[in-house]
C-alpha positions in Angstrom: 134.5 109.8 93.2 134.4 107.8 90.0 132.7 109.8 87.2 131.5 108.6 83.8 130.0 111.1 81.3 128.5 110.2 78.0 126.9 112.3 75.2 125.0 110.2 72.7 122.7 110.5 69.8 121.1 107.1 70.5 118.2 106.3 73.0 119.3 105.8 76.6 119.1 102.1 77.6 116.1 101.1 79.8 118.3 99.1 82.2 121.6 100.5 83.4 123.7 98.6 85.9 124.9 100.1 89.2 128.6 100.2 89.6 130.1 97.2 91.3 131.2 98.7 94.5 130.7 96.7 97.6 130.8 99.8 99.9 127.8 101.6 98.3 124.6 101.4 100.1 122.4 103.4 97.7 122.1 103.6 94.0 119.9 106.6 93.0 118.7 106.9 89.4 117.0 109.8 87.6 115.6 110.0 84.1 114.4 113.2 82.6 111.8 112.5 79.8 110.7 114.8 77.1 107.1 116.0 77.9 104.5 116.4 75.2 104.3 120.2 75.5 106.7 123.2 75.5 105.5 126.7 76.4 101.9 125.5 76.4 102.1 124.1 72.9 101.9 120.4 72.0 105.1 119.0 70.5 106.5 115.8 69.1 110.0 116.1 70.3 112.9 118.3 71.3 116.3 118.9 69.6 119.4 119.3 71.8 122.9 120.3 70.8 126.1 120.6 72.8 129.7 121.5 72.8 130.9 117.9 73.7 134.4 118.6 75.1 133.2 121.6 77.3 130.0 119.8 78.3 131.8 116.7 79.6 134.4 118.9 81.4 131.8 121.1 83.0 129.7 118.1 84.2 132.7 116.5 85.7 133.7 119.8 87.4 130.3 120.3 88.9 130.1 116.7 90.2 133.6 117.0 91.8 132.8 120.3 93.5 129.5 118.9 94.9 131.1 115.7 96.2 133.1 117.9 98.6 130.0 118.7 100.5 128.0 115.5 99.6 130.6 112.7 99.5 129.3 110.1 97.0 131.2 107.2 95.5 130.3 107.2 91.8 128.3 109.1 89.2 127.2 108.2 85.7 125.6 110.9 83.5 124.2 110.2 80.0 122.8 113.1 78.0 121.2 112.7 74.6 121.8 115.1 71.8 120.0 115.5 68.5 116.2 114.9 68.2 114.5 113.2 71.2 110.9 112.1 70.7 108.3 112.8 73.4 108.4 110.2 76.2 112.0 109.2 75.7 114.7 110.2 78.2 116.9 113.2 77.5 119.1 112.7 80.5 120.0 109.9 82.8 121.9 110.4 86.1 123.0 107.6 88.4 124.6 108.3 91.8 126.2 105.7 94.1 126.7 106.6 97.8 126.9 105.0 101.2 123.6 106.6 102.3 120.7 107.8 100.2 120.6 111.3 101.7 124.0 112.1 100.2 122.9 110.9 96.8 119.6 112.8 96.9 121.3 116.0 97.9 124.0 115.8 95.3 121.5 114.9 92.5 119.2 117.9 93.3 122.1 120.4 93.2 123.6 118.8 90.2 120.4 119.2 88.1 120.2 122.9 89.0 123.8 123.6 88.0 123.6 121.4 84.9 121.0 123.8 83.4 122.9 126.9 84.2 126.5 126.1 83.5 126.8 123.2 81.0 126.8 124.0 77.3 123.9 121.6 76.3 120.9 123.5 74.9 117.4 122.9 73.7 117.8 124.1 70.1 114.1 123.8 69.2 110.8 122.2 69.9 109.3 120.1 67.0 105.6 120.7 66.4 103.2 117.8 66.3 103.5 116.0 63.0 107.1 117.1 62.3 109.5 114.5 61.0 111.8 113.2 63.7 114.7 112.1 61.5 118.0 112.8 63.1 119.9 115.8 61.6 123.4 115.1 60.2 125.2 117.0 62.9 123.4 114.9 65.6 123.4 117.9 68.0 127.2 118.1 68.3 128.7 121.5 67.8 132.4 121.8 67.0 135.1 119.5 65.6 133.0 116.4 66.2 130.3 117.6 63.8 129.7 115.5 60.7 129.6 117.5 57.5 128.6 121.1 57.4 124.9 120.8 58.3 125.4 123.2 61.3 127.0 125.9 59.1 125.1 128.8 57.7 126.0 130.3 54.4 126.6 134.0 54.2 123.1 134.6 52.7 121.4 132.3 55.1 123.0 134.0 58.1 122.0 137.5 56.9 118.4 136.3 56.3 118.2 134.9 59.9 119.8 138.0 61.4 117.3 140.3 59.6 114.4 138.1 60.6 115.4 138.1 64.3 116.1 141.9 64.6 112.8 143.9 64.5 113.3 147.6 64.8 113.5 148.9 68.4 110.8 151.4 69.5 111.4 154.9 68.2 111.6 158.0 70.3 111.4 161.7 69.8 114.7 163.6 70.1 115.6 167.2 69.8 117.6 168.1 66.7 120.8 168.6 68.7 120.6 164.8 69.6 119.3 163.5 66.3 122.4 163.5 64.2 123.2 160.2 62.4 120.0 158.7 63.8 117.4 157.1 61.5 114.2 158.9 60.9 111.2 156.7 61.8 108.4 158.7 60.3 107.8 160.4 57.0 108.0 164.2 57.5 105.9 166.4 55.3 106.1 170.2 54.7 103.8 171.9 57.1 103.5 174.9 54.7 104.7 176.2 51.3 108.4 177.0 51.1 109.0 179.8 50.8 105.7 180.9 52.3 105.6 183.9 50.1 107.4 185.4 47.1 110.9 186.5 48.1 113.6 188.5 46.4 116.8 186.7 45.6 118.7 189.9 45.0 119.3 193.3 46.4 117.4 195.6 44.0 114.1 197.1 43.1 110.7 195.4 42.7 108.5 196.6 39.9 105.5 195.3 38.1 106.4 192.4 35.7 104.8 194.1 32.7 105.9 197.6 33.5 107.3 199.1 30.3 108.6 202.3 31.8 112.3 203.1 32.1 112.1 205.3 35.2 110.3 204.5 38.5 109.4 206.3 41.7 110.5 204.5 44.9 107.5 204.2 47.3 108.9 202.0 50.0 111.9 200.0 51.3 111.7 196.3 52.5 114.3 194.5 54.5 114.4 190.7 55.0 112.3 190.8 58.2 109.7 193.2 56.8 106.1 192.3 55.9 104.4 195.2 54.1 101.7 194.1 51.6 100.7 196.7 49.0 99.7 196.8 45.4 102.2 198.5 43.2 101.1 200.8 40.4 102.8 201.3 37.0 105.9 203.4 37.5 106.3 202.5 41.2 109.2 200.6 42.7 110.1 199.2 46.1 113.6 198.9 47.3 114.1 195.3 48.4 116.9 193.4 50.2 117.8 189.8 49.4 115.3 187.5 51.1 112.7 190.2 51.6 109.0 189.3 51.2 107.6 191.0 48.1 104.5 193.3 48.7 102.3 191.8 46.0 102.2 189.4 43.0 103.1 189.9 39.4 106.5 191.5 40.1 110.0 191.2 39.0 113.2 192.4 40.8 115.8 194.5 39.0 119.3 194.1 40.5 120.6 197.3 41.9 123.7 197.0 39.6 121.4 197.5 36.6 119.8 200.8 37.7 120.8 204.4 38.3 119.3 206.1 41.3 118.7 209.8 41.8 117.0 210.6 45.1 113.6 208.6 45.0 113.9 207.9 41.3 115.6 205.0 39.5 116.3 204.5 35.8 116.8 201.0 34.4 120.1 201.0 32.4 120.2 197.2 31.7 117.3 194.9 31.1 117.3 191.3 32.6 115.4 188.2 31.6 115.4 186.7 35.1 112.7 187.7 37.6 115.1 187.3 40.6 112.3 185.9 42.7 111.9 182.7 44.7 108.2 182.2 44.3 105.9 180.8 47.0 105.9 177.0 47.1 108.8 176.9 44.6 110.9 174.8 46.9 108.1 172.8 48.6 104.4 172.6 48.6 102.5 172.1 51.9 102.0 168.4 52.5 104.8 167.4 50.2 107.2 164.7 51.8 110.4 166.2 53.0 112.2 163.1 54.3 111.1 159.5 54.3 111.3 156.8 57.0 114.7 155.3 57.2 116.6 158.5 56.2 119.8 158.9 58.1 119.8 162.4 59.5 122.9 164.2 58.4 123.6 168.0 58.7 121.5 168.8 55.6 118.5 166.8 56.8 118.7 168.4 60.2 118.8 171.8 58.6 115.7 171.0 56.5 113.8 169.8 59.6 114.8 173.0 61.4 113.6 175.1 58.5 110.2 173.5 58.6 109.8 173.6 62.4 110.2 169.8 63.0 112.3 170.2 66.1 111.5 166.8 67.7 111.5 164.2 65.0 110.6 160.6 65.7 114.0 158.7 65.4 115.6 155.5 66.2 116.8 155.1 69.8 120.3 155.7 70.8 121.6 152.1 71.1 123.2 150.7 74.3 126.1 148.5 73.4 128.2 146.3 75.7 131.5 144.9 74.4 133.4 142.2 76.3 136.9 141.2 75.3 138.2 137.8 76.4 141.5 136.0 76.6 144.2 135.8 79.3 146.8 136.6 76.8 145.3 140.0 76.1 146.9 143.1 77.7 146.1 146.8 77.3 147.7 148.6 74.3 149.8 150.7 76.6 151.5 147.7 78.2 154.5 145.8 76.9 153.4 142.2 76.2 155.3 139.4 78.0 156.0 136.2 76.1 152.7 134.6 75.2 150.8 137.9 75.4 149.5 140.3 72.8 148.1 143.8 73.0 144.4 144.3 72.8 143.5 145.7 69.3 139.8 144.6 69.2 138.6 147.1 71.7 139.9 150.0 69.6 138.6 148.3 66.5 135.1 147.9 67.8 135.1 151.4 69.2 136.1 152.8 65.9 133.6 150.7 63.9 130.8 152.1 66.1 131.7 155.7 65.7 129.1 156.3 63.0 126.4 154.5 65.0 124.5 156.6 67.5 125.2 154.5 70.6 126.6 154.5 74.1 129.4 151.9 74.2 130.6 150.2 77.4 133.7 148.0 77.2 135.2 145.6 79.7 137.5 142.5 79.8 136.6 139.0 81.0 139.0 136.3 82.2 139.1 132.9 80.6 137.8 131.1 83.7 134.1 130.6 83.1 133.0 130.7 86.7 135.1 133.8 87.4 133.7 135.5 84.2 130.1 134.7 85.3 130.8 136.3 88.7 132.1 139.5 87.1 129.2 139.6 84.7 126.7 139.2 87.5 128.3 142.1 89.3 128.5 144.3 86.2 126.7 147.6 86.4 124.5 148.2 84.5 123.6 144.5 84.1 124.0 143.1 80.5 120.2 142.9 80.3 120.1 146.7 80.1 121.9 146.7 76.8 120.4 146.4 73.3 123.5 144.8 71.7 126.1 142.5 73.4 129.4 141.8 71.6 131.9 139.3 73.0 135.3 139.2 71.3 137.0 135.8 71.3 136.0 132.5 72.8 133.6 131.8 70.0 135.2 128.5 68.9 135.4 125.1 70.7 138.6 125.3 72.6 138.8 124.2 76.2 138.6 127.9 77.4 136.1 129.1 74.8 133.0 129.9 76.8 131.2 132.6 74.7 128.4 130.4 73.7 127.6 129.1 77.3 128.0 132.6 78.6 125.4 133.9 76.2 123.1 131.0 77.0 123.6 131.7 80.7 122.5 135.3 80.0 119.3 134.0 78.5 120.1 134.3 74.8 118.7 131.8 72.4 121.5 130.7 70.0 120.3 131.0 66.4 123.6 129.8 64.8 127.2 129.5 65.8 129.2 128.9 62.5 129.3 130.7 59.1 130.7 129.0 56.1 133.0 131.9 55.3 136.6 133.0 55.8 137.8 134.8 57.7 135.2 134.6 60.5 133.7 131.1 60.6 133.1 130.8 64.4 130.4 133.5 64.6 127.7 133.1 67.3 124.4 134.9 66.9 121.8 134.9 69.7 118.6 136.8 70.6 116.8 137.4 73.8 113.5 139.2 73.0 114.5 142.5 71.5 118.2 142.2 72.6 120.8 140.8 70.2 124.2 139.2 70.9 127.2 138.3 68.8 130.2 136.1 69.7 132.9 137.4 67.4 136.0 135.4 66.5 139.0 136.8 68.3 141.3 137.8 65.4 141.0 141.5 64.2 140.5 140.8 60.5 137.7 138.3 61.4 136.3 141.0 63.6 136.3 143.5 60.8 134.6 141.1 58.3 132.0 139.9 60.7 131.1 143.4 61.9 130.5 144.8 58.4 128.7 141.7 57.2 126.6 140.6 60.2 126.7 143.1 63.1 126.1 146.0 60.7 123.1 144.1 59.3 121.6 143.7 62.8 122.3 147.4 63.7 120.5 148.6 60.6 117.5 146.5 61.4 117.4 147.6 65.0 117.4 151.3 64.1 115.0 150.9 61.1 117.4 151.5 58.3 117.9 149.6 55.1 120.8 147.2 55.3 123.9 147.6 53.1 124.0 145.5 49.9 126.7 144.1 47.8 127.7 146.3 44.8 129.3 145.4 41.5 132.8 146.5 40.4 135.8 145.4 38.4 139.2 144.3 39.5 142.0 146.7 39.0 144.6 143.9 39.7 144.5 140.2 39.8 143.1 138.5 42.9 145.5 135.7 43.3 143.8 133.4 45.8 143.9 129.7 45.9 140.5 127.8 45.8 139.0 127.4 49.2 135.9 125.4 50.2 134.6 128.4 52.1 133.3 131.6 50.6 136.0 134.3 51.1 135.6 138.0 52.0 138.8 139.5 50.5 140.1 142.8 51.8 140.4 145.4 49.1 140.7 149.0 48.2 138.2 150.5 45.8 137.9 153.7 43.9 134.5 155.1 42.7 134.3 155.8 39.0 132.3 158.5 37.2 129.1 156.5 37.3 127.3 154.9 40.2 127.8 151.3 41.4 125.1 148.9 40.8 123.6 146.7 43.5 123.9 142.9 43.1 121.0 141.2 44.8 119.1 138.1 43.9 115.7 139.4 45.0 115.4 142.5 42.9 115.9 142.8 39.2 115.7 146.6 39.4 118.7 146.7 41.7 120.8 145.3 38.9 120.3 148.3 36.7 123.6 150.1 36.2 123.8 153.9 35.9 126.2 154.4 33.1 127.5 151.8 30.6 131.1 152.8 30.2 133.5 150.2 31.4 135.9 152.8 32.9 133.0 154.3 34.9 132.7 151.2 37.1 134.3 151.2 40.6 137.6 149.5 40.5 138.9 147.2 43.3 142.5 146.4 44.2 142.8 143.2 46.3 145.1 143.6 49.3 147.5 141.1 50.8 146.6 139.4 54.0 148.4 136.6 55.7 145.7 135.3 58.1 142.6 136.3 60.1 144.9 137.8 62.7 146.5 140.2 60.1 145.7 143.8 61.1 148.1 145.5 58.7 145.8 145.4 55.7 143.0 147.2 57.6 144.7 150.5 57.2 143.9 150.4 53.5 140.7 148.3 53.4 137.5 150.1 52.4 135.8 147.1 50.7 135.4 143.3 51.0 135.4 141.4 47.7 133.0 138.3 47.7 134.9 135.3 46.4 132.7 132.2 45.8 133.7 129.0 47.4 136.2 126.8 45.5 136.9 129.7 43.1 140.5 130.2 41.9 142.3 133.4 41.0 140.2 136.2 39.4 141.9 138.1 36.6 142.2 141.8 36.2 139.1 143.5 34.7 136.7 140.7 35.8 133.5 141.7 37.5 133.1 141.0 41.3 130.7 141.6 44.1 131.9 143.8 46.9 130.7 145.4 50.1 131.9 148.9 50.9 133.2 149.2 54.5 133.6 153.0 54.7 129.9 153.8 55.1 
């Protein structure tokens, strides 16, 4: 069968000639026009985008496979990309066959498979009144794109990620399962802490203003005892550390500072301290203990336990699915053959998620798109059961790069697919209701950068935590990088000085306040050597990423830079 496939940003012609083949008895034409509404809302047009090379290849493959069962003579497919006004054709399909039944059957099956398997997507619906001028990239994603209109800057990408990742519903969890999870409510003290005056020493409780030197012991109190009584002048109570005191207006004399004879004590050394932890001294009833967004570490869990908050409202434990791709990838315990490499990204992603309360499932997909879809369809649990989907590799526009169509096939709306940074430009971000997906570039350093910049931002939003921000520091050594048109995230090693870092954000002037003004109190950063986005050797020392502006040359020792810590 003769096949012609065309992607165009121009309107589809009204009259298209049938192929000049004497043997064809039927020429079937189909035009799909843009309707005036989308999801019940009136619109003025739709915007389509496509991976051109893959789209043409998939359309041709589908037609060839269908022609085995429905033998037709020729097919012509024209699909518009970019903005298409209401009423104009988005797609044209012409089928030539000997009999009309063959053409009708092939056309019906082709349109079904076109929507499912070809990387051409409706990017957005334009509301009534919107300008219908064609965007610069004309709906083409990949090397054919004109300019950088399809790229997102680092800040634009972070803004979109945060806007598309509302916190997942919280849940109550026992303290044993709440470690490292984000608190999703403000917890207040249910009572005064301590609830009564307690002794902080082993010794003897006497009236605060008792001027006598000798006292008669009238009782003994251990830590678990509760024996209220009013002491009289000259009386003392033997108390243990933590014991509840019998009345107010007391002080505790340490046992080292008295001499005891039977039931009598004599103070041999006076103290200025009362040695009492007074009621409400630590916390007053109703006072906030922990605020929403607090990450529950061991100390926070201890505080919750001490105040009886045994089932705090916390972020859910995330369900994460990670697919690696690439026929050249082999397990780390295998010896690679020529053309193969060991899988390092699975271990990297597993390690990066260690401080995130989540259940991680990992698997590998082949580079054959149809085979990959069959494996994903049979995967248990289905990808729709996961909160976060990560796909390593296949995020670019090569012949076997199918991450974007795979995410689209799984129902994700693609928000963006390229970031104007290095390493890590081909980054795909998609959403499907509350679920989030990332297509990560295959190289390990790109993985590392994209995780800490973008995946971590999504994770923070999903669990209700504040996202990490860039801090300010000084270079301990020269960053000798050549100017690059893309913003660079440079691997570095930083050491924290005596004073705190200061945040560097454009939205908050308060965040720029620095604690400590001494130059030597700033964190210092040592740029590390890296050869390419596939360089994994520098990751053993990297605990920060220096933000180098686009087209910026070398940065001298001592200069201020923005950086993102990667060890938190």
